[in-house]
N, C-alpha and C positions, 0 to 999 in steps of 0.2 A: 501295714501287715495284716492281709485277713486268712483266717481259719476256721473249718467248721471243727467245733466241737460238740459233745453230747452232756448235756445236765446230769442225766439219769442214765448212764450207759448199762447199768444192771439188768434194765427190760429187755435187753436183746436177748435176754437165757429165754425169753419166752419163746422165741423161734425153735426153741425145741421142741415145741408142743407140735408145731406143724407138722412133721413127719410123720406121729401118732395121729394126728387125724386125717390124714391120705389114707394111714392104714386101718382105720375105722370106718373111712367112707369105703372104700374097697369090699371090707368085709360086710359091711350091711347094704353093699349095692343090690343084692338081690330082691331085697326085703323091702326096699323103698316104693317098690312100685308092683300095684297088683297083678295077679295073673288071671288070664281067662282061659278057659279051654271050651274050644270048638271042634266039631267035627272035620271042617275043611276050611282052606284059608284061599278058594276060588273068590269068593267075594271082596279079598283085600289083595289082587294081584294087581299090578301097576299104580297103586297111591304113591309109591315112591318117597315118603315122607323122609325127611331127613332129621326133624325136631328131636325124636329119641334120640340120635346120636348126638345131639348137642346139648342133652339133658347135664352132662357133666360141667357144665360151664357155669352154670349157679355154684357149683361148690367152689370150683375157681375165682369165682367171683366173691365168695365169703373169705376165702382165703388170703386172699389180694386184699379186701376189706380190714384183714386182721392184721395183715401185714403191716397195713399204713396206720392204724392203728398202735401198734409196738413202737414204729419208730417214731410217732408222735408221743407219745410216753416217753420215750427216752430224751426229748427234748433236743432237737437241733438247734444250733441256733451257730451264728457265724460272730466272728471275736475279731474286734480289729484294733490292735495292740500298737498305741503310740507313746513314745517315751520322751523325754526333755531331762538332760543332764546338766550338772553344773557343777564346777569345780569348787570344793570348796576350801581347797587347802593347795595353793600352787607353790610348785619347787623351781628356782633357778640353779642351772647347774651351768660351770663353768669348767672344762675339761683341760687342764695345762699339760700340753705333751712336751717332753724331751727331742728334739731333732739335732742332736749333735752327732756328730760322724760313729760314735759307738753304737748309734741306734742299728748301724746296718750290719750289726755282729748277727751271725747265721747261728747262735745257739737256739733261735724261734726260727720255725721255717714259713716263708721263705727267708725273713730276716726278722728281727724285732720289730721294726715302723710300719712293712707290711703286715704283719699278723695284728699289731695294734690295730691300723688303719680297719682290720675285717671287722674286730670284736667293738670296737668302740662305733660302727656303723650299726651295729646289731643291736648295740644299747641305746643309740638314739632313736632308732625306730619303734623300741618297743617303751618311748618316752612322749606320748602323741598330746599329754596334757604338759606337759613342762616345758619351759622355755631352755634352751641349750646356747652354749656359748663355747669357742675356741680360741685357745691361746697356744702359741708354742715359743717354744723359747730354748735357747742353747746359752752361749755368754750372754747373749741380748734376751730381749724379749719382746714381741706384739702381739697386737689383736688378730687372729686369722679370719672370726667370725663374731659379731657380738653378740649379746647374747636375746634371741629371737625366738619365737616360735615356729617360724617358717622351716621346718626341717629338711626342706628340699638345700637351702641354703646352708645349713649345717653340716649335712652329708656332702654336698659338692666342697665343701671345704676341708672333710676329711679325706675324700679322695684324693687332693691337689697334695695334700703333706709329702714333702721330701726333703731328704739334703740337700742342700745348694750352698752358695758362698753368701746369701744373704747377712745371713747372722755368721757371728765372728765365731768360730768351734770352740767347746769349751761346754759346761754344765753351771750355769748359773740357777739351780734352784731357789734362791731367794729373788731372784728377778723375775721369773715364771711366775711363783707366788704370788708377788706383788701385782702384778700385772693382772693377775685372774682377780686379786682380791677388789682391784679398781673397777673391774668390771661389774659385781658385784654390791659394793660399797653402798649404793644409793638405791638399792630394790628392795621393792615394797613388797616382796614375797613372802610369805610364812617362813619357808624355809631356803636357805641358800648354802650350796652343797659346792667344794671345790676338790675334782679329782683330779690328783698332782702324779704325775707319772715320770719316771727318770732311771734309770740304767748306771748311774754313776753316783761320784761325790761331789760335792759343792767346790768347785775351784775355779768361779768367774764370776763376775758382777760385782757391783759394790753394795749389794743391800742384802746382810746377811739373812739367810733362812728363818734362826731366831726371830729377828725383829719382824719380818713379814708374817710369819704365825701370831706374835704378838699384836699387830693389826688385822688380822683375820679373826682372832678370838674379841676383839674389840667390837669390830662390827657382826657376831654373833654369826661368822661363818664357819660352818662344818668344813675340815679338810680331810678326805681320805687320802692317803699315801699308797703308791706302789710301786715296789720296786722292781724291775724286769729284767730278768738275764739269769741265766741257769748255776746252778753251785758248781764252783770249781773253774776250768779254761773252757773257752770259746774262741771261735773264728773272729778275730777282730779287724777291721781295714787299718794299714798302717801307714800307706803312702798310695798314688794313683800312679799309674803305666803310661809311658807316652802316649798309648792308645786311649785315654781318657778311663782306662778300667781302676777298678780299685785292688790292691793288691792284699790280701790276707795272710794273719799268722795266728797262732794260737797265745793266746793270753790268760792271763788270770782276771777275772771276774770280781768287780770291787765295787760294792753298793753301799753307801753309809747308811746302814739299816738302822742305827741309834739315834739318828738326826732325824729318817722319816718317822719312826716311832713316835720323837718325840714331837714333832709336826702334829700328827694324828691325835694323839693323847690331850695334850696343849688345847686343839680346838675341838673337841669332844667326836673326833672321826677314828678311824682306826686302819692300821698298817696290813696291808698285804705283799705277798712276793710271789711274784709269777716266774717260774722255772719252765715253763712250755707252753704252748699254745692253748692245749685244753686249762691249763691250769688259769692262764690269762682272762678266758672264757668264763672260769667260774668265779674269777673275782667280780667282773662287770656283773653278772648274774647277781652275786651276793649284793652288790650295793644297791642292783637294782630293786632286791626285796626289800634293802635298809632302809631306804627313800621311797616311801610308797605317796602318791597322790590320792587325797581322798576326793570320791567323786559322790553328789546327791544326784540320783536319778529318780524321775518320778515317773511311773505307768500308768498309763490311760488305758482303760478297755471299754470296749463302745459294744454290747451286744444285741444283735438282731435275731429275736426268735424265729426259727423256721418250721415251727412246727404245725399251725393253723393249716398250710395248704393240705398236710397227710391228712387232716383231721375230715378236712372236707372232702379228700379223695375216698376216705373210707364212707363217710356217709353217703358220698354219691354212687359208690360201687353197691352199698346194703341197698340203696331205692332200686338200682337198677336192678337188682337180683331179686328183691320181692316184686316191683312189677313183673319181669318176665317169670316168676314163679305162680304169678295169681292172673295171667292173660295167658302169652304165648305156652307155657311149659305146664298150663292148669291141668291139662286131660291127659298128662302123662305121669303125673304125682300120683 
């Protein structure tokens, strides 16, 4: 990127002198040329010389020369700035997302799952220098996207999250956490993070969440846990109608917050409760700020001085003015 800058911009204040120079010139104009009294002008009729009218050109040339010198003293130069960035501290992140049927509850708009997809996508976009993976779980768990620096792959995986019958319904927090740990255990990153989200209590799977959190701690993996769901009652799906649509009814929201806090505390993470769309967004923003990637950036500046043409221009204008004053306009001064 090339920009024009001035090393000594304070010299531009000298342009304020120019208006005073013009005023002084106009005031002294009548005193610059000698006057001659004669009895008749008949002898000068028909001469028609325009040189006297062009005499102010000399003053204009001086003003232009002075202006060029002022610009030269301000030291114009172009600056070509280039930078080289190097990530000095990389972070590998796996998002473990609960996709059980309760994630279709409507206490977040339009439902918990769609609200999460929107916020998680923005989170990924704001982590350009990190590798991110995606694990989904219900009663079972599987890797939907490996840990990768290709954000397009991760975003596509998030967009495709939906409730289906691929996984047995239920909430296997231990299963989801273990699968996420398995994606990170061999990572060489300086920092390894799991963002574990659920909206219920552990009621499925053959791996206990406490065991999974012990494994995460053993591998130096930090777990941020998020409980999603409003306080009190919410519209939950409880059956599927003949036309394939879900039927909803008001049910009590139950989240094992003590378990989620324990997992976070044991691994050095933090527990959050998302009771609304805005609160969910704030949580991901908080995690984004807590887990920062250090970037080493080197900037290179290439300066090209541009004052010399203005100096030559000023010299040229002064030489022209001097030449005209002592030749063409000599008899009129």
